[in-house]
C-alpha positions as CSV (number, residue, x, y, z in Angstrom):
1,M,-0.7,11.4,17.1
2,S,1.7,8.6,17.9
3,L,1.0,5.2,16.5
4,R,3.3,2.5,15.1
5,E,2.0,-0.9,14.0
6,V,3.7,-3.8,12.2
7,I,1.7,-5.8,9.7
8,Q,3.4,-9.2,9.4
9,L,2.4,-11.3,6.4
10,P,3.8,-14.6,5.2
11,H,6.2,-13.0,2.7
12,A,6.1,-9.3,3.6
13,R,6.3,-6.9,6.5
14,V,4.7,-3.4,6.6
15,V,5.5,-0.9,9.2
16,V,2.7,1.7,9.6
17,E,3.4,5.0,11.4
18,A,0.9,7.8,12.0
19,R,2.4,11.2,11.2
20,D,0.7,14.5,11.8
21,T,-1.1,14.6,8.4
22,H,-0.8,11.1,7.0
23,L,0.1,7.5,7.5
24,F,3.6,6.4,6.4
25,L,3.9,2.8,5.3
26,L,7.3,1.1,4.8
27,E,6.9,-2.1,2.8
28,E,9.4,-4.9,2.7
29,G,9.1,-8.3,0.9
30,E,6.4,-9.3,-1.5
31,L,2.7,-10.1,-1.7
32,R,2.3,-13.4,-3.4
33,S,-1.4,-14.0,-3.3
34,V,-4.7,-12.1,-3.3
35,D,-5.3,-13.4,0.2
36,E,-2.1,-11.6,1.3
37,V,-3.3,-8.4,-0.4
38,D,-6.6,-8.8,1.5
39,R,-4.9,-9.2,4.8
40,Y,-2.7,-6.2,4.1
41,T,-5.5,-3.9,3.0
42,R,-7.8,-5.0,5.9
43,A,-5.0,-4.2,8.4
44,V,-4.3,-0.8,6.8
45,D,-8.1,0.0,6.7
46,R,-8.3,-0.7,10.5
47,V,-5.4,1.8,11.1
48,I,-7.1,4.3,8.8
49,A,-10.3,4.0,10.8
50,K,-8.5,4.2,14.1
51,T,-6.4,7.3,13.2
52,R,-8.9,8.9,10.7
53,L,-5.9,9.7,8.5
54,K,-6.9,9.2,4.9
55,K,-3.6,10.3,3.3
56,G,-0.9,7.8,2.8
57,V,2.8,7.7,1.8
58,I,3.9,4.3,0.9
59,D,7.6,3.6,0.6
60,A,7.7,0.5,-1.6
61,R,11.5,0.5,-2.3
62,G,11.8,-2.6,-0.1
63,E,9.5,-4.7,-2.2
64,I,11.0,-7.7,-3.9
65,G,9.8,-9.9,-6.7
66,E,7.2,-9.3,-9.4
67,P,3.6,-9.6,-8.3
68,S,1.1,-11.7,-10.3
69,K,-1.6,-10.0,-12.4
70,A,-4.2,-11.0,-9.8
71,V,-2.1,-9.4,-6.9
72,R,-1.6,-6.2,-8.9
73,E,-5.4,-6.0,-9.7
74,A,-6.3,-6.6,-6.1
75,M,-4.0,-3.8,-4.9
76,W,-5.2,-1.4,-7.6
77,G,-8.8,-2.2,-6.7
78,W,-8.1,-1.2,-3.1
79,I,-6.1,1.9,-4.0
80,L,-8.8,3.2,-6.4
81,A,-11.8,2.2,-4.4
82,P,-13.8,5.3,-3.4
83,D,-15.3,3.8,-0.3
84,R,-12.2,2.4,1.4
85,G,-8.5,2.9,1.8
86,F,-6.8,6.3,1.3
87,N,-8.4,9.3,-0.4
88,Q,-4.9,10.4,-1.4
89,V,-1.8,8.3,-1.7
90,K,1.8,8.7,-2.7
91,R,3.9,5.6,-3.5
92,D,7.7,5.8,-3.7
93,V,9.3,3.1,-5.8
94,P,12.5,2.8,-7.8
95,A,12.2,4.3,-11.3
96,N,12.7,0.9,-12.9
97,H,9.9,-0.7,-10.8
98,R,7.0,-2.1,-12.7
99,F,4.5,-0.1,-10.6
100,A,6.3,3.2,-11.6
101,Q,6.1,2.1,-15.3
102,A,2.5,1.1,-15.0
103,L,1.5,4.5,-13.5
104,Q,2.7,6.2,-16.7
105,H,0.0,4.3,-18.6
106,H,-2.8,4.1,-16.1
107,P,-5.9,6.0,-17.2
108,T,-6.7,7.6,-13.8
109,V,-3.1,8.8,-13.1
110,G,-1.4,11.9,-14.5
């Protein structure tokens, strides 16, 4: 399956590519509001529905800034929701990234 979409947000850009077994997402920039998270997740949900690929690999090494607590909670809510988004996701971030550190202490991970 060949699909490539670009999700352009006010402060971020996400390139979504359909691979044989998963969606690959390359994230650049930052999500500054819950509204931006909602726009991001709705766009990705549409691609998931179109491709029927429920596994995701997210390369977040191009993210900048530190998201607010509300933005982090909105993204976690989407990632962990059983009825939407991916059923399996891998997220690549630099080792010193706050997300990587949070995963070490999240109750549903590891």
